[in-house]
DRENKE-945255 format. One record per residue (C-alpha): x, y, z. Coordinates in Angstrom, 3 decimals. Example, Ala and Ser with C-alpha at 12.3 -4.5 7.8 and 13.67 -1.06 7.14 Angstrom:
# DRENKE-945255
x / y / z
12.300 / -4.500 / 7.800
13.670 / -1.060 / 7.140
//
This chain:
# DRENKE-945255
x / y / z
0.032 / 0.066 / -0.079
1.255 / 3.529 / -0.508
2.294 / 5.789 / 2.077
-0.263 / 8.907 / 2.837
-0.618 / 10.900 / -0.515
-2.590 / 13.680 / -1.926
-4.903 / 11.513 / -3.850
-5.705 / 7.806 / -4.158
-8.645 / 5.894 / -5.869
-9.935 / 2.455 / -6.217
-11.715 / 1.717 / -9.460
-13.541 / -1.019 / -10.933
-15.510 / -1.714 / -14.194
-17.083 / -4.537 / -15.830
-19.241 / -6.156 / -18.450
-22.154 / -8.341 / -17.286
-25.056 / -10.541 / -18.523
-28.266 / -11.847 / -17.163
-29.809 / -15.290 / -17.830
-31.506 / -14.154 / -20.849
-28.514 / -12.631 / -22.295
-28.970 / -9.124 / -21.714
-25.775 / -6.876 / -21.497
-24.886 / -4.636 / -18.838
-22.061 / -2.501 / -17.646
-20.708 / -0.908 / -14.409
-18.458 / 1.668 / -12.959
-17.614 / 2.034 / -9.681
-14.953 / 4.038 / -8.122
-13.907 / 5.594 / -4.645
-11.378 / 8.423 / -3.678
-9.570 / 9.431 / -1.046
-7.940 / 12.883 / -0.986
-5.945 / 15.050 / 1.322
-8.315 / 18.059 / 1.725
-5.819 / 20.507 / 2.453
-3.616 / 19.725 / -0.688
-5.910 / 18.401 / -3.224
-7.108 / 21.960 / -4.397
-10.757 / 20.422 / -5.159
-13.446 / 22.840 / -4.886
-15.430 / 22.833 / -1.306
-12.621 / 20.447 / 0.151
-11.240 / 23.117 / 2.448
-14.429 / 23.123 / 4.193
-13.853 / 19.671 / 5.715
-14.317 / 19.710 / 9.670
-11.441 / 19.395 / 11.838
-8.876 / 19.045 / 8.861
-5.882 / 19.173 / 11.106
-7.120 / 15.876 / 12.766
-8.802 / 14.568 / 10.076
-7.716 / 15.628 / 6.667
-8.815 / 13.129 / 4.279
-12.131 / 13.606 / 2.042
-13.845 / 10.807 / 0.523
-16.094 / 10.708 / -2.521
-17.505 / 7.990 / -4.668
-18.578 / 7.801 / -8.376
-20.622 / 4.920 / -10.063
-22.638 / 4.311 / -13.141
-24.571 / 1.162 / -14.073
-25.627 / 1.025 / -17.629
-28.436 / -1.256 / -19.554
-26.321 / -1.781 / -22.826
-29.394 / -3.726 / -24.231
-32.162 / -0.833 / -23.468
-29.316 / 2.186 / -23.654
-29.935 / 3.471 / -20.467
-28.067 / 4.211 / -17.174
-28.260 / 5.092 / -13.644
-25.531 / 7.352 / -12.459
-24.479 / 8.598 / -9.226
-21.879 / 11.200 / -8.531
-21.359 / 11.963 / -4.757
-19.242 / 14.937 / -3.761
-18.787 / 13.380 / -0.215
-18.859 / 9.908 / 1.327
-18.623 / 8.842 / 5.081
-16.540 / 5.988 / 5.705
-16.913 / 3.820 / 8.811
-14.782 / 3.872 / 11.766
-13.225 / 0.435 / 10.997
-12.371 / 1.291 / 7.376
-8.884 / 0.970 / 6.259
-8.016 / -0.690 / 9.827
-7.738 / -4.232 / 8.446
-4.594 / -6.153 / 6.877
-6.595 / -6.152 / 3.592
-8.323 / -3.442 / 1.806
-11.558 / -2.683 / 3.535
-14.158 / 0.468 / 3.237
-17.279 / 0.446 / 4.161
-19.389 / 3.883 / 3.512
-22.283 / 5.543 / 2.686
-23.436 / 8.485 / 0.718
-25.416 / 11.080 / 2.648
-26.729 / 13.272 / 0.191
-28.520 / 9.942 / -1.387
-32.058 / 9.405 / -0.562
-32.177 / 6.465 / 1.865
-29.109 / 4.933 / 3.494
-27.230 / 2.116 / 1.656
-23.997 / 0.854 / 3.052
-21.153 / 0.503 / 0.201
-18.253 / -1.437 / 0.427
-14.999 / -2.205 / -1.063
-13.065 / -5.416 / 0.489
-10.444 / -7.544 / -0.658
-11.752 / -10.950 / 0.424
-8.470 / -12.931 / -0.374
-5.187 / -12.366 / -2.158
-6.853 / -11.677 / -5.516
-10.565 / -11.355 / -4.861
-12.944 / -8.655 / -3.794
-16.392 / -7.738 / -2.837
-17.881 / -4.582 / -4.241
-21.382 / -3.039 / -3.335
-23.239 / 0.083 / -3.983
-26.922 / 1.105 / -4.530
-27.040 / -0.820 / -7.995
-24.379 / -3.541 / -7.840
-23.178 / -6.540 / -5.443
-20.385 / -8.501 / -6.771
-18.029 / -10.899 / -6.033
-14.762 / -10.548 / -8.057
-11.906 / -13.017 / -8.415
-8.731 / -12.520 / -10.486
-7.655 / -15.003 / -12.936
-4.328 / -13.490 / -13.876
-1.334 / -11.810 / -11.559
-1.687 / -8.123 / -11.011
-0.457 / -5.986 / -13.991
2.203 / -3.249 / -12.684
1.899 / -0.188 / -15.252
5.058 / 0.292 / -17.097
6.649 / -2.779 / -15.478
7.210 / -0.863 / -12.202
3.883 / -0.017 / -10.992
4.661 / 3.514 / -11.630
3.862 / 5.830 / -14.626
5.900 / 8.905 / -15.543
4.180 / 11.780 / -17.566
6.478 / 14.956 / -17.568
7.198 / 15.975 / -14.034
3.906 / 13.942 / -12.911
4.635 / 10.259 / -11.364
1.897 / 8.244 / -10.244
1.561 / 4.644 / -8.760
-0.615 / 2.196 / -10.765
-1.450 / -1.421 / -11.051
-4.441 / -3.741 / -12.208
-6.131 / -6.869 / -12.058
-7.102 / -6.757 / -15.455
-9.184 / -10.120 / -15.549
-11.527 / -10.770 / -12.846
-14.378 / -13.075 / -13.045
-17.674 / -11.254 / -11.705
-20.747 / -12.835 / -10.140
-23.520 / -11.449 / -8.228
-26.350 / -9.004 / -8.311
-27.468 / -5.762 / -10.091
-30.341 / -3.503 / -9.621
-31.806 / -2.598 / -13.092
-35.236 / -1.167 / -13.666
-36.280 / -1.170 / -10.107
-35.499 / -5.031 / -9.432
-32.277 / -7.180 / -8.545
-30.992 / -9.314 / -11.119
-28.562 / -12.122 / -11.244
-25.684 / -11.659 / -13.497
-21.936 / -13.147 / -14.301
-19.300 / -11.684 / -16.462
-15.741 / -10.059 / -16.195
-14.312 / -7.095 / -14.668
-11.159 / -4.832 / -14.056
-9.801 / -3.246 / -11.371
-7.213 / -0.263 / -10.936
-5.580 / 1.249 / -8.134
-4.012 / 4.562 / -8.215
-2.101 / 7.049 / -6.108
-0.265 / 10.235 / -6.572
1.322 / 13.017 / -4.485
-0.172 / 15.555 / -6.704
-3.828 / 17.022 / -7.839
-5.379 / 16.198 / -10.930
-7.954 / 18.939 / -10.983
-6.178 / 20.867 / -14.282
-5.198 / 17.376 / -16.223
-7.080 / 15.492 / -18.835
-6.498 / 12.083 / -20.304
-8.136 / 9.796 / -22.771
-7.978 / 6.290 / -21.024
-8.952 / 2.716 / -22.358
-9.037 / -0.687 / -20.673
-9.786 / -3.765 / -23.121
-10.487 / -7.399 / -22.697
-9.946 / -9.143 / -25.905
-10.930 / -12.770 / -26.727
-7.440 / -13.688 / -27.684
-6.628 / -13.687 / -23.510
-5.030 / -10.328 / -23.719
-5.784 / -7.215 / -21.763
-4.667 / -3.981 / -22.896
-4.651 / -0.383 / -20.926
-3.831 / 2.546 / -22.824
-3.634 / 6.297 / -22.386
-2.872 / 9.707 / -23.606
-2.238 / 11.932 / -20.583
-1.978 / 15.648 / -20.862
-0.932 / 18.098 / -18.294
0.413 / 21.753 / -18.526
4.148 / 20.383 / -18.637
3.647 / 16.760 / -19.890
1.916 / 14.874 / -22.949
2.522 / 11.240 / -22.583
1.152 / 8.237 / -24.364
1.464 / 4.597 / -22.570
0.117 / 1.186 / -23.220
0.261 / -1.746 / -20.893
-0.748 / -5.642 / -22.173
-0.967 / -8.896 / -20.061
-1.434 / -12.121 / -22.425
-3.526 / -15.139 / -21.280
-0.738 / -16.553 / -19.447
0.075 / -13.467 / -17.513
3.316 / -12.478 / -19.461
3.211 / -8.456 / -19.415
4.795 / -5.805 / -22.113
4.779 / -2.223 / -21.670
5.762 / 0.932 / -24.069
4.897 / 4.064 / -25.519
4.341 / 3.472 / -29.289
0.506 / 3.526 / -29.166
-1.679 / 5.906 / -31.287
-4.946 / 7.085 / -30.478
-7.174 / 8.512 / -33.035
-10.660 / 9.986 / -32.374
-13.494 / 9.781 / -34.959
-14.506 / 12.995 / -36.702
-18.047 / 12.482 / -35.542
-18.827 / 13.416 / -31.753
-21.611 / 13.245 / -29.256
-22.214 / 16.553 / -27.732
-23.270 / 16.969 / -24.090
-26.264 / 19.275 / -23.593
-25.525 / 19.719 / -19.847
-21.794 / 20.749 / -20.271
-21.307 / 21.814 / -23.668
-18.319 / 19.135 / -24.224
-18.203 / 17.153 / -27.361
-16.720 / 13.588 / -26.912
-15.528 / 11.185 / -29.689
-17.178 / 7.847 / -28.755
-15.274 / 5.763 / -31.433
-11.462 / 5.757 / -31.761
-8.739 / 3.680 / -33.447
-5.944 / 2.265 / -31.270
-2.936 / 1.202 / -33.085
0.004 / -0.651 / -31.279
2.832 / -1.063 / -34.071
5.072 / -3.180 / -31.831
2.144 / -5.982 / -31.714
0.820 / -5.325 / -35.138
-2.626 / -4.223 / -33.678
-5.080 / -1.881 / -35.020
-8.329 / -1.883 / -32.761
-11.726 / -0.089 / -33.331
-13.609 / 0.710 / -30.176
-16.998 / 2.214 / -30.101
-19.383 / 3.099 / -27.344
-22.798 / 1.416 / -27.433
-24.204 / 4.133 / -25.368
-23.965 / 7.523 / -25.610
-24.847 / 9.610 / -22.644
-22.470 / 8.536 / -20.033
-21.049 / 11.722 / -18.793
-20.219 / 12.239 / -15.346
-20.142 / 16.169 / -13.976
-17.968 / 16.878 / -11.153
-17.159 / 20.196 / -10.198
-14.245 / 21.663 / -12.618
-13.616 / 18.019 / -13.897
-16.251 / 16.620 / -16.529
-15.959 / 13.151 / -18.139
-17.164 / 10.482 / -19.975
-17.246 / 7.046 / -18.669
-18.562 / 4.037 / -20.204
-18.611 / 0.618 / -22.076
-16.844 / -0.368 / -25.563
-17.107 / -2.756 / -27.992
-13.856 / -3.831 / -29.645
-12.943 / -5.408 / -32.840
-9.713 / -5.251 / -34.887
-6.300 / -7.483 / -35.332
-3.280 / -8.117 / -32.978
-0.364 / -9.930 / -33.878
-1.958 / -10.059 / -37.303
-4.983 / -12.116 / -36.170
-8.410 / -10.947 / -35.893
-9.724 / -10.015 / -32.441
-12.999 / -8.986 / -30.711
-13.765 / -7.872 / -27.068
-15.176 / -5.278 / -24.795
-13.547 / -2.627 / -22.696
-13.950 / 0.767 / -21.104
-13.167 / 4.446 / -21.733
-12.610 / 7.552 / -19.816
-12.243 / 10.693 / -21.488
-11.600 / 13.635 / -19.133
-11.891 / 17.318 / -19.630
-10.957 / 19.751 / -16.702
-11.324 / 23.401 / -16.392
-14.941 / 23.719 / -16.993
-16.744 / 26.252 / -15.005
-20.230 / 24.442 / -14.868
-22.552 / 25.504 / -11.794
-22.060 / 22.222 / -10.414
-24.041 / 22.547 / -7.323
-26.957 / 23.627 / -9.442
-26.624 / 20.506 / -11.618
-26.232 / 18.374 / -8.522
-29.550 / 20.080 / -6.839
-31.471 / 19.304 / -10.200
-30.094 / 15.595 / -9.947
-31.323 / 15.502 / -6.137
-34.850 / 16.619 / -7.036
-35.096 / 14.058 / -9.584
-33.841 / 11.384 / -7.436
-36.326 / 12.699 / -4.521
-39.331 / 12.735 / -6.911
-38.493 / 9.054 / -8.084
-38.157 / 7.865 / -4.559
-41.144 / 9.773 / -3.621
-43.259 / 7.891 / -6.325
-41.630 / 4.568 / -5.492
-42.920 / 4.997 / -1.753
-46.396 / 6.103 / -2.977
-46.833 / 2.809 / -5.314
-45.692 / 0.687 / -2.589
//
């Protein structure tokens, strides 16, 4: 585990199917930041920062790919339990006080490479089928003057329940886990990030990272036997056609060509669902599932993946948008209580 740093996060995504073959995808991420150093809006309002400087917040989305709809949850503040981060393995129990009704959320390491994650919409057991991938071979990524720690479990079996369309549904599938940390803030940086799980047994992470003093390209591949390779010769080309958000005004390219010449790889990735934008103060981003096809090592491949397109520096009235979303959730809850 890293020492106490400015920002740290635990991230999960995955693709799932129910017994009828309907497709779903999810993302769940918990952030831990030093409120005195992270320079995130409102973070300096944390009570008793000298004794308790850390702020937690959680973002999640469950996407019904078959029916082209999703349920997003972007929380500006999460409360962690007293026993969180006290066990030998990762354990965090938390709730989101701005949600209507209280649901305990959990991220717990249940074995050497097994996890349990739970939110309002997912309750999944995850088990790794490959060793962890240390990004760039060392578990540390350099982009100009920025250095951050990074490792992944790229091939996790997933089994459990999701709550979609008002009911809990049994599902199975595959998932991906990232753990990252850094002694710097990310509030002015942006990046285009992809995680891909291919049917030839290879898993790929590739990204373009952009900051004031850095513009870096990186990729990592782990094959079906757990052998990893790392490099920088990756080209990420967005499509000219873009989807424009009516809330932020940002245009996102939802299909890309990914080329890795050292692996003779040309991969086409495309988002099956468009409106996956997540709004969070001055950081707005698109986060959602991908369908993948193309060639690697000269052979055809298919697969699934996730994409994160981060745009920083916007001046949206986030609090007004958050209030609107809370009102929508309150009305939805009240209608549910009335029907019951």
